TIMI-2910 file (N, C-alpha, C, CB; in pm, 1 decimal, decimal comma, always signed):
<rs>
+----------+----------+----------+----------+----------+----------+----------+----------+----------+----------+----------+----------+------+
!      n_x !      n_y !      n_z !     ca_x !     ca_y !     ca_z !      c_x !      c_y !      c_z !     cb_x !     cb_y !     cb_z ! resn !
+----------+----------+----------+----------+----------+----------+----------+----------+----------+----------+----------+----------+------+
!  -2015,2 !  -2582,3 !  -1899,3 !  -1940,0 !  -2527,6 !  -2010,1 !  -1813,8 !  -2608,6 !  -2034,9 !  -1905,4 !  -2382,0 !  -1983,9 !  Met !
!  -1751,6 !  -2659,0 !  -1927,9 !  -1627,2 !  -2734,1 !  -1944,5 !  -1649,6 !  -2859,2 !  -2028,8 !  -1569,2 !  -2772,5 !  -1807,8 !  Ala !
!  -1766,6 !  -2921,3 !  -2013,9 !  -1794,9 !  -3042,6 !  -2090,7 !  -1802,3 !  -3014,9 !  -2240,3 !  -1925,0 !  -3105,2 !  -2043,6 !  Asp !
!  -1835,4 !  -2893,2 !  -2277,6 !  -1850,8 !  -2856,6 !  -2418,9 !  -1725,5 !  -2792,3 !  -2477,2 !  -1968,0 !  -2762,2 !  -2435,2 !  Glu !
!  -1621,9 !  -2774,0 !  -2398,0 !  -1500,7 !  -2706,5 !  -2445,3 !  -1429,6 !  -2790,3 !  -2551,2 !  -1405,6 !  -2678,0 !  -2327,6 !  Ala !
!  -1370,4 !  -2719,2 !  -2648,0 !  -1295,0 !  -2785,5 !  -2755,6 !  -1167,1 !  -2707,2 !  -2781,4 !  -1380,4 !  -2796,7 !  -2886,6 !  Thr !
!  -1081,1 !  -2763,9 !  -2862,5 !   -960,3 !  -2694,9 !  -2905,5 !   -870,0 !  -2655,8 !  -2790,4 !   -996,7 !  -2573,2 !  -2983,4 !  Gly !
!   -820,3 !  -2533,2 !  -2796,3 !   -726,9 !  -2487,3 !  -2693,6 !   -794,5 !  -2474,1 !  -2556,8 !   -666,0 !  -2353,4 !  -2734,4 !  Thr !
!   -923,7 !  -2444,2 !  -2555,5 !   -995,6 !  -2438,4 !  -2427,3 !   -994,1 !  -2575,4 !  -2360,3 !  -1141,9 !  -2390,3 !  -2448,0 !  Asp !
!  -1016,9 !  -2680,1 !  -2437,5 !  -1016,9 !  -2816,7 !  -2384,1 !   -877,1 !  -2853,3 !  -2335,1 !  -1064,9 !  -2918,0 !  -2491,7 !  Arg !
!   -775,1 !  -2815,3 !  -2411,9 !   -636,7 !  -2844,3 !  -2371,9 !   -602,4 !  -2774,7 !  -2240,8 !   -538,3 !  -2800,7 !  -2481,9 !  Lys !
!   -645,3 !  -2650,0 !  -2226,1 !   -617,8 !  -2574,9 !  -2103,0 !   -686,3 !  -2641,5 !  -1983,8 !   -665,1 !  -2427,9 !  -2116,9 !  Ala !
!   -809,9 !  -2681,3 !  -1999,5 !   -882,4 !  -2748,1 !  -1891,4 !   -818,9 !  -2882,7 !  -1857,1 !  -1029,4 !  -2767,8 !  -1930,0 !  Leu !
!   -779,1 !  -2957,4 !  -1959,8 !   -713,9 !  -3087,0 !  -1936,4 !   -581,6 !  -3069,3 !  -1862,7 !   -690,3 !  -3160,2 !  -2069,5 !  Asp !
!   -508,2 !  -2962,8 !  -1898,2 !   -380,4 !  -2935,7 !  -1832,1 !   -401,0 !  -2910,9 !  -1683,6 !   -310,5 !  -2815,1 !  -1896,5 !  Phe !
!   -498,6 !  -2828,1 !  -1651,3 !   -527,0 !  -2798,2 !  -1510,8 !   -564,1 !  -2926,5 !  -1436,3 !   -641,2 !  -2693,8 !  -1498,9 !  Val !
!   -646,7 !  -3008,9 !  -1497,5 !   -684,0 !  -3136,7 !  -1434,2 !   -562,1 !  -3225,6 !  -1413,3 !   -788,4 !  -3210,7 !  -1519,7 !  Asp !
!   -471,7 !  -3225,6 !  -1510,4 !   -353,5 !  -3312,2 !  -1503,3 !   -258,2 !  -3268,9 !  -1391,9 !   -279,9 !  -3312,1 !  -1637,4 !  Lys !
!   -239,3 !  -3139,1 !  -1373,3 !   -143,1 !  -3093,0 !  -1272,1 !   -205,5 !  -3075,1 !  -1134,7 !    -81,0 !  -2962,7 !  -1315,7 !  Ile !
!   -337,3 !  -3083,3 !  -1124,1 !   -406,2 !  -3059,6 !   -997,2 !   -345,7 !  -3136,6 !   -879,6 !   -551,3 !  -3096,5 !  -1011,2 !  Gln !
!   -311,4 !  -3265,7 !   -895,7 !   -255,7 !  -3339,6 !   -781,2 !   -120,5 !  -3286,3 !   -731,4 !   -240,1 !  -3484,4 !   -818,5 !  Pro !
!    -48,8 !  -3213,1 !   -813,8 !    +82,9 !  -3163,4 !   -773,5 !    +77,6 !  -3023,1 !   -712,3 !   +175,9 !  -3162,8 !   -892,9 !  Thr !
!    -39,5 !  -2961,3 !   -714,9 !    -53,0 !  -2825,7 !   -662,2 !    -76,0 !  -2827,6 !   -512,7 !   -167,0 !  -2752,4 !   -731,5 !  Leu !
!    -17,3 !  -2733,5 !   -444,2 !    -38,2 !  -2719,9 !   -300,2 !   -148,4 !  -2619,5 !   -273,3 !    +91,7 !  -2677,2 !   -229,6 !  Gly !
!   -158,0 !  -2580,5 !   -148,5 !   -256,7 !  -2480,4 !   -110,6 !   -217,7 !  -2344,1 !   -166,5 !   -271,2 !  -2473,8 !    +42,3 !  Asp !
!   -315,7 !  -2262,2 !   -189,4 !   -290,9 !  -2125,9 !   -235,7 !   -223,0 !  -2047,2 !   -124,6 !   -423,0 !  -2056,6 !   -279,4 !  Ser !
!   -137,4 !  -1952,2 !   -160,1 !    -75,9 !  -1869,6 !    -55,5 !   -181,1 !  -1783,1 !    +12,6 !    +35,8 !  -1780,9 !   -114,5 !  Pro !
!   -154,4 !  -1748,2 !   +134,7 !   -247,3 !  -1663,4 !   +210,0 !   -254,5 !  -1525,7 !   +145,5 !   -204,0 !  -1651,7 !   +358,5 !  Ala !
!   -369,0 !  -1464,6 !   +154,5 !   -387,7 !  -1330,2 !   +100,6 !   -320,9 !  -1230,8 !   +195,6 !   -540,1 !  -1296,9 !    +81,7 !  Ile !
!   -250,8 !  -1134,9 !   +140,0 !   -186,4 !  -1031,8 !   +221,3 !   -294,2 !   -950,9 !   +292,2 !    -95,9 !   -939,4 !   +134,0 !  Thr !
!   -284,0 !   -936,0 !   +423,6 !   -386,0 !   -859,6 !   +495,8 !   -388,3 !   -713,5 !   +451,6 !   -361,6 !   -867,9 !   +646,5 !  Pro !
!   -504,8 !   -651,1 !   +462,6 !   -513,9 !   -507,4 !   +434,2 !   -412,1 !   -434,6 !   +520,0 !   -658,0 !   -452,9 !   +460,8 !  Asn !
!   -339,7 !   -343,0 !   +458,7 !   -240,5 !   -265,0 !   +531,1 !   -100,3 !   -321,4 !   +522,2 !   -279,8 !   -254,5 !   +673,5 !  Gly !
!    -85,7 !   -441,3 !   +468,9 !    +46,7 !   -502,7 !   +461,3 !   +101,2 !   -505,7 !   +318,5 !    +41,4 !   -643,8 !   +516,9 !  Ala !
!    +42,5 !   -427,7 !   +230,4 !    +85,3 !   -429,2 !    +90,8 !   +225,1 !   -372,5 !    +70,6 !    -12,3 !   -351,8 !     +7,2 !  Ser !
!   +274,1 !   -297,2 !   +165,2 !   +408,0 !   -238,6 !   +156,3 !   +512,9 !   -327,8 !   +222,9 !   +409,2 !    -99,7 !   +220,7 !  Glu !
!   +477,9 !   -451,3 !   +249,6 !   +565,3 !   -542,8 !   +323,3 !   +705,1 !   -551,8 !   +263,2 !   +503,5 !   -680,5 !   +327,7 !  Leu !
!   +714,3 !   -573,8 !   +133,0 !   +845,9 !   -589,9 !    +69,5 !   +933,9 !   -467,2 !    +88,4 !   +829,5 !   -618,2 !    -79,2 !  Asp !
!   +876,3 !   -349,0 !    +69,4 !   +953,8 !   -225,5 !    +84,7 !   +995,5 !   -204,9 !   +230,2 !   +872,5 !   -104,5 !    +35,3 !  Lys !
!   +906,6 !   -239,8 !   +321,2 !   +936,4 !   -223,6 !   +463,6 !  +1049,8 !   -315,2 !   +505,9 !   +811,9 !   -251,7 !   +548,3 !  Thr !
!  +1045,4 !   -440,0 !   +460,7 !  +1152,1 !   -535,5 !   +493,0 !  +1286,2 !   -484,7 !   +442,6 !  +1121,7 !   -673,9 !   +432,4 !  Ile !
!  +1289,5 !   -437,8 !   +319,4 !  +1414,9 !   -389,0 !   +261,3 !  +1468,5 !   -270,2 !   +340,1 !  +1394,5 !   -349,8 !   +114,2 !  Val !
!  +1380,2 !   -180,4 !   +379,5 !  +1423,4 !    -61,5 !   +454,4 !  +1488,6 !   -101,5 !   +586,8 !  +1303,5 !    +32,5 !   +480,6 !  Arg !
!  +1425,8 !   -191,5 !   +659,0 !  +1482,6 !   -234,2 !   +787,4 !  +1608,7 !   -319,4 !   +766,6 !  +1377,9 !   -313,6 !   +868,5 !  Tyr !
!  +1609,2 !   -397,7 !   +661,9 !  +1727,9 !   -477,8 !   +630,5 !  +1847,3 !   -385,4 !   +603,3 !  +1701,2 !   -570,2 !   +507,8 !  Gln !
!  +1824,0 !   -280,3 !   +528,4 !  +1931,3 !   -185,7 !   +499,3 !  +1979,5 !   -116,2 !   +626,4 !  +1884,3 !    -81,8 !   +397,1 !  Gln !
!  +1888,3 !    -85,5 !   +717,4 !  +1929,2 !    -26,0 !   +844,8 !  +2026,7 !   -117,7 !   +918,5 !  +1806,3 !     +2,6 !   +932,9 !  Asp !
!  +1999,5 !   -247,5 !   +915,0 !  +2087,7 !   -343,3 !   +983,2 !  +2220,5 !   -354,9 !   +909,5 !  +2020,2 !   -482,1 !   +993,7 !  Val !
!  +2213,8 !   -370,2 !   +779,2 !  +2335,7 !   -388,5 !   +699,5 !  +2429,6 !   -268,6 !   +713,2 !  +2300,0 !   -410,4 !   +551,6 !  Val !
!  +2372,9 !   -148,2 !   +718,6 !  +2456,5 !    -28,9 !   +725,9 !  +2478,5 !    +19,9 !   +869,0 !  +2394,8 !    +81,3 !   +644,3 !  Phe !
!  +2444,1 !    -64,9 !   +966,4 !  +2476,3 !    -35,7 !  +1105,1 !  +2391,0 !    +69,6 !  +1172,7 !  +2614,3 !     +5,5 !  +1112,9 !  Gly !
!  +2278,7 !   +104,8 !  +1114,7 !  +2190,9 !   +204,3 !  +1176,7 !  +2110,5 !   +145,3 !  +1292,7 !  +2096,0 !   +262,4 !  +1072,3 !  Lys !
!  +2085,4 !    +12,8 !  +1286,7 !  +2010,0 !    -56,5 !  +1392,0 !  +2067,5 !   -195,4 !  +1410,4 !  +1858,4 !    -64,3 !  +1357,5 !  Arg !
!  +2049,1 !   -249,4 !  +1527,8 !  +2084,3 !   -389,7 !  +1552,0 !  +1965,5 !   -473,7 !  +1505,7 !  +2118,8 !   -416,6 !  +1705,0 !  Lys !
!  +1992,4 !   -596,2 !  +1464,8 !  +1889,5 !   -682,2 !  +1406,7 !  +1765,9 !   -698,6 !  +1495,8 !  +1948,0 !   -817,4 !  +1377,6 !  Ala !
!  +1780,1 !   -728,1 !  +1624,9 !  +1659,1 !   -743,8 !  +1707,1 !  +1575,0 !   -615,4 !  +1713,7 !  +1698,0 !   -786,5 !  +1848,6 !  Pro !
!  +1641,9 !   -501,7 !  +1722,1 !  +1570,8 !   -373,6 !  +1726,5 !  +1496,0 !   -350,2 !  +1595,0 !  +1669,7 !   -257,0 !  +1753,9 !  Glu !
!  +1563,6 !   -377,6 !  +1483,7 !  +1500,5 !   -359,9 !  +1352,7 !  +1381,0 !   -453,2 !  +1336,6 !  +1602,2 !   -384,6 !  +1240,5 !  Ala !
!  +1395,8 !   -578,0 !  +1380,0 !  +1286,2 !   -674,4 !  +1367,9 !  +1165,1 !   -629,5 !  +1448,8 !  +1331,7 !   -813,6 !  +1413,9 !  Ala !
!  +1187,5 !   -587,2 !  +1571,4 !  +1076,5 !   -541,7 !  +1655,9 !  +1008,8 !   -417,8 !  +1597,4 !  +1126,5 !   -511,6 !  +1797,8 !  Asn !
!  +1087,7 !   -324,2 !  +1548,1 !  +1032,2 !   -201,8 !  +1489,7 !   +954,2 !   -233,8 !  +1361,8 !  +1144,9 !   -100,2 !  +1459,7 !  Ala !
!  +1006,8 !   -323,9 !  +1281,1 !   +938,8 !   -361,0 !  +1157,3 !   +804,6 !   -427,0 !  +1187,4 !  +1026,7 !   -455,1 !  +1073,7 !  Met !
!   +803,4 !   -519,9 !  +1281,5 !   +679,1 !   -587,9 !  +1317,9 !   +577,9 !   -486,8 !  +1371,3 !   +705,9 !   -698,5 !  +1422,9 !  Ile !
!   +622,1 !   -395,6 !  +1455,3 !   +532,9 !   -293,6 !  +1509,6 !   +475,8 !   -205,2 !  +1398,8 !   +606,9 !   -207,9 !  +1612,5 !  Ala !
!   +560,5 !   -166,4 !  +1304,6 !   +514,2 !    -82,4 !  +1193,9 !   +411,8 !   -155,2 !  +1108,3 !   +632,1 !    -38,2 !  +1107,5 !  Glu !
!   +440,4 !   -279,2 !  +1076,3 !   +346,7 !   -357,1 !   +994,5 !   +214,5 !   -379,1 !  +1068,9 !   +409,3 !   -493,1 !   +955,8 !  Leu !
!   +221,8 !   -408,7 !  +1196,4 !    +99,3 !   -430,2 !  +1275,0 !    +16,2 !   -301,2 !  +1278,4 !   +134,1 !   -476,5 !  +1420,4 !  Gln !
!    +82,6 !   -188,9 !  +1294,2 !    +11,7 !    -60,7 !  +1294,3 !    -59,2 !    -37,9 !  +1160,5 !   +109,7 !    +55,1 !  +1323,0 !  Glu !
!     +7,9 !    -70,1 !  +1050,6 !    -52,2 !    -54,9 !   +918,3 !   -174,0 !   -144,9 !   +902,0 !    +50,4 !    -85,7 !   +809,5 !  Ser !
!   -161,0 !   -268,6 !   +948,9 !   -271,9 !   -364,0 !   +938,6 !   -388,5 !   -318,7 !  +1026,0 !   -226,2 !   -506,1 !   +979,5 !  Ile !
!   -358,4 !   -275,6 !  +1147,7 !   -463,4 !   -230,0 !  +1238,8 !   -536,0 !   -107,8 !  +1181,7 !   -403,8 !   -196,7 !  +1377,0 !  Asp !
!   -461,2 !    -14,7 !  +1123,4 !   -519,0 !   +106,5 !  +1066,8 !   -610,5 !    +72,7 !   +949,2 !   -408,1 !   +203,1 !  +1022,2 !  Phe !
!   -573,7 !    -27,8 !   +869,8 !   -650,2 !    -64,5 !   +750,6 !   -774,0 !   -146,8 !   +783,7 !   -562,5 !   -141,6 !   +654,8 !  Ala !
!   -779,2 !   -201,9 !   +902,8 !   -891,9 !   -288,1 !   +938,5 !  -1015,0 !   -210,6 !   +977,2 !   -853,8 !   -378,8 !  +1050,6 !  Ser !
+----------+----------+----------+----------+----------+----------+----------+----------+----------+----------+----------+----------+------+
</rs>
């Protein structure tokens, strides 16, 4: 189908071919159970910023929580 493309379809395909050498690898897919990663990071970050937890404690708790979510989803 690409060989028969014309107009804007052809331009889009040519663009992708032109930039292909500058593209890196695709980012890794978020594992099942880790979709709340951004919210979890912010929650633990706020705990540290507002003095509720020390950074190492927050980091360990966050990693444990995320691992539990991933394990549960698997």
